[in-house]
C-alpha positions in Angstrom: 14.4 295.2 117.5 13.6 297.6 120.4 15.7 300.8 120.6 15.9 302.8 123.8 15.2 306.5 123.3 14.9 307.6 126.9 15.0 306.0 130.4 12.5 303.2 130.3 11.1 304.1 126.9 11.9 302.0 123.8 10.7 302.1 120.2 10.3 299.6 117.4 10.1 301.0 113.9 8.0 299.0 111.4 8.8 298.5 107.7 5.4 300.0 107.0 5.9 303.7 106.6 8.2 303.8 109.6 5.4 303.1 112.1 6.5 303.3 115.7 5.5 301.0 118.4 6.4 302.4 121.8 7.2 300.4 125.0 7.1 302.2 128.4 8.6 300.3 131.3 6.6 300.3 134.5 6.8 298.6 137.9 5.1 295.3 137.0 5.4 295.3 133.3 5.2 297.5 130.2 2.7 299.8 128.5 2.6 299.1 124.7 1.4 302.1 122.5 0.3 301.5 118.9 1.9 298.0 118.9 2.7 297.4 115.3 1.6 296.3 111.9 2.4 292.7 110.9 1.9 289.4 112.6 5.7 288.7 112.5 6.5 292.1 114.0 4.1 291.8 116.9 5.0 288.2 117.6 8.7 289.1 117.6 8.0 292.1 119.9 6.1 289.8 122.3 9.1 287.3 122.3 11.6 290.1 123.0 9.5 291.5 125.9 9.1 288.1 127.4 12.8 287.5 127.1 13.5 290.7 129.0 10.9 290.0 131.6 8.6 292.8 130.4 5.1 291.4 130.3 2.5 293.7 128.6 0.3 295.0 131.4 -1.5 297.7 129.4 -2.0 298.9 125.8 -3.0 302.3 124.3 -4.2 303.4 120.9 -3.4 307.0 120.1 -6.3 307.2 117.7 -8.8 305.0 115.8 -7.1 304.6 112.5 -6.5 300.9 111.7 -2.7 301.0 111.9 -2.8 302.3 115.5 -5.6 299.9 116.7 -4.0 296.5 116.0 -3.1 293.7 118.5 -1.7 290.2 118.5 -2.7 287.3 120.8 1.0 286.8 121.6 1.0 290.2 123.4 -1.5 288.8 125.9 -4.9 290.0 127.1 -3.9 293.2 129.0 -6.5 296.0 129.0 -6.2 298.2 125.9 -7.2 301.8 126.3 -8.0 304.8 124.1 -9.9 308.0 124.6 -13.7 307.8 124.8 -14.0 309.2 121.3 -11.4 306.9 120.0 -13.2 303.8 121.4 -16.5 305.0 120.2 -15.2 305.5 116.7 -13.8 301.9 116.7 -16.9 300.5 118.2 -18.9 302.1 115.4 -16.7 300.6 112.8 -16.8 297.1 114.3 -20.6 297.2 114.6 -20.9 297.2 110.8 -21.3 293.8 109.2 -18.9 294.9 106.4 -16.1 296.3 108.6 -13.5 293.9 107.3 -14.2 294.9 103.7 -14.1 298.6 104.6 -10.7 298.2 106.3 -9.4 296.0 103.5 -9.9 298.9 101.1 -7.3 301.0 102.8 -4.7 298.3 103.7 -1.4 298.6 101.9 -1.5 295.7 99.4 2.1 294.6 100.1 1.3 294.1 103.8 -2.4 293.2 103.7 -2.0 289.5 104.0 0.3 289.9 107.0 -1.8 292.2 109.1 -3.8 290.5 112.0 -7.3 291.8 112.0 -9.0 289.6 114.6 -8.2 291.9 117.6 -8.5 295.2 115.7 -10.0 298.0 117.8 -10.9 296.0 120.9 -10.1 298.8 123.3 -11.8 300.3 126.4 -12.6 303.9 126.3 -11.3 306.0 129.2 -13.8 308.3 130.9 -14.4 311.5 128.8 -11.8 314.0 129.6 -9.5 311.5 131.4 -6.2 313.3 132.1 -4.0 310.3 132.9 -3.5 306.7 132.0 -4.5 304.1 134.7 -1.5 301.8 135.1 1.3 300.9 137.5 4.1 302.9 135.9 5.3 306.5 135.5 2.6 309.1 135.4 1.4 309.5 131.8 -0.6 312.5 130.9 -3.2 312.2 128.1 -3.5 315.2 125.8 -6.6 314.7 123.8 -7.4 316.8 120.7 -9.2 316.6 117.3 -6.3 316.9 114.9 -6.0 314.1 112.3 -8.8 312.1 113.9 -11.5 312.5 116.5 -10.3 311.2 119.8 -6.6 311.5 119.0 -4.3 311.7 122.0 -0.7 312.4 122.7 0.9 310.9 125.8 3.3 312.9 127.9 5.7 311.1 130.2 6.9 314.1 132.0 9.4 312.4 134.4 11.2 310.9 131.4 11.0 313.9 129.1 9.1 312.0 126.4 6.1 313.0 124.2 4.4 310.2 122.3 2.7 312.2 119.5 0.6 309.8 117.6 0.2 310.8 114.0 1.7 314.3 114.5 5.1 315.9 114.5 6.6 313.6 111.8 9.7 314.3 109.9 8.5 312.4 106.8 4.7 312.9 106.8 3.1 316.3 106.5 0.2 317.1 108.8 -2.8 315.0 107.6 -6.0 316.9 108.5 -9.3 315.3 109.3 -11.1 316.7 106.3 -14.5 315.4 107.6 -14.4 317.7 110.6 -16.2 321.0 110.6 -13.0 323.0 110.9 -10.0 320.8 110.3 -7.5 323.7 110.1 -8.6 325.1 113.5 -8.6 321.6 115.0 -5.0 321.0 113.9 -3.7 324.4 115.0 -5.3 324.0 118.4 -3.7 320.6 118.8 -0.3 322.1 118.0 -0.9 324.8 120.6 -1.7 322.1 123.2 1.4 320.1 122.4 3.5 323.3 122.5 2.2 324.1 126.0 3.6 320.8 127.4 6.9 320.4 125.6 9.0 322.8 127.8 10.9 320.0 129.4 10.4 317.4 126.6 13.7 316.1 125.2 12.3 313.3 123.0 9.3 313.2 120.6 8.1 310.0 119.1 5.8 310.4 116.1 3.5 307.7 114.8 5.6 307.5 111.7 9.1 308.6 111.1 12.2 309.2 113.1 12.4 310.1 116.8 13.1 313.8 117.4 15.4 315.1 120.1 16.2 318.4 121.8 15.5 321.5 119.7 13.9 319.3 117.0 10.9 318.9 119.3 10.0 322.6 119.0 11.2 322.6 115.4 8.6 320.0 114.4 5.8 322.0 116.0 6.9 325.2 114.2 7.2 323.3 110.9 3.8 321.7 111.2 2.2 325.0 112.2 3.7 326.7 109.1 2.5 323.9 106.9 -1.1 324.0 108.1 -1.3 327.8 108.0 0.1 327.8 104.4 -2.3 325.1 103.4 -5.2 327.1 104.8 -4.1 330.3 103.1 -3.6 328.5 99.8 0.1 329.6 99.8 3.0 327.8 98.3 5.5 326.6 100.9 8.9 325.1 101.1 8.7 321.9 103.1 11.3 319.1 102.9 8.7 316.5 103.2 7.2 317.3 99.8 8.7 318.0 96.4 12.2 317.2 95.3 13.6 317.3 98.8 11.4 314.4 100.1 13.2 311.3 101.3 13.5 308.5 98.7 10.4 306.4 98.9 8.3 309.1 100.3 7.5 311.0 97.1 3.8 310.0 97.5 3.5 312.5 100.4 3.4 315.3 97.8 0.2 313.6 96.5 -1.3 313.8 100.0 -0.5 317.5 100.2 -2.0 318.1 96.8 -5.2 316.3 97.8 -5.5 318.2 101.0 -5.0 321.5 99.3 -7.7 320.7 96.7 -10.2 319.6 99.3 -9.7 322.7 101.4 -10.0 324.9 98.3 -13.3 323.2 97.4 -14.6 323.9 101.0 -13.5 327.5 100.9 -15.3 328.0 97.6 -18.5 326.5 98.8 -17.9 322.8 97.9 -18.1 319.9 100.3 -15.2 318.4 102.1 
């Protein structure tokens, strides 16, 4: 179930749009990042970790979207963290009486009945601007930005050459902008610049969805995403293997995401509302 991708870093890929749960081994246990989607997956993950002696001692949500803020009781009651903005966004959602109905509207119907909602979003926000994760393991640098969602963060494990990118740098999904932001294009390009600054010694990038990238692919994904966002902003056609006829089988819907983003940005440029 868990696949090693670097020293002390393992990944489980879900059936749901190749979602990646990341395990980082520490001194007294493991950090679990974006732990999974279905009850069965998370229960199996907990069993596997217990079998290897790797109790979960901390959790982290890279951003406040539902598929990155789940948890299962089998994983235990370790503290779960996110950026201050991520935690605030989730707290705002959970404060609404109709939050379950709101989340249900965006759940994939084929998985909806198998997704545990009881512990959704119960994370502690780190101090604003926190630069590192508080846990007994390798130093993990928090790189917060506003691309894709407010409070989004990537995690850099420098000593292991790993970047956990959250919902960025995917080989199957195009960059998905936060179209509610004041300047979603600038937010995304700034985030890519931040990631580029820290990837000099990175050998492995783990996206929220898609396959793990290695070596030159790390920089290649940054360049490809920057080209996509810039072309989207300029209203230009582009050749990107994630959309159009070259898309991987089963991922044809990404072209619809692209078309929707282009339309929304065009409306904004022409004086409409995003």
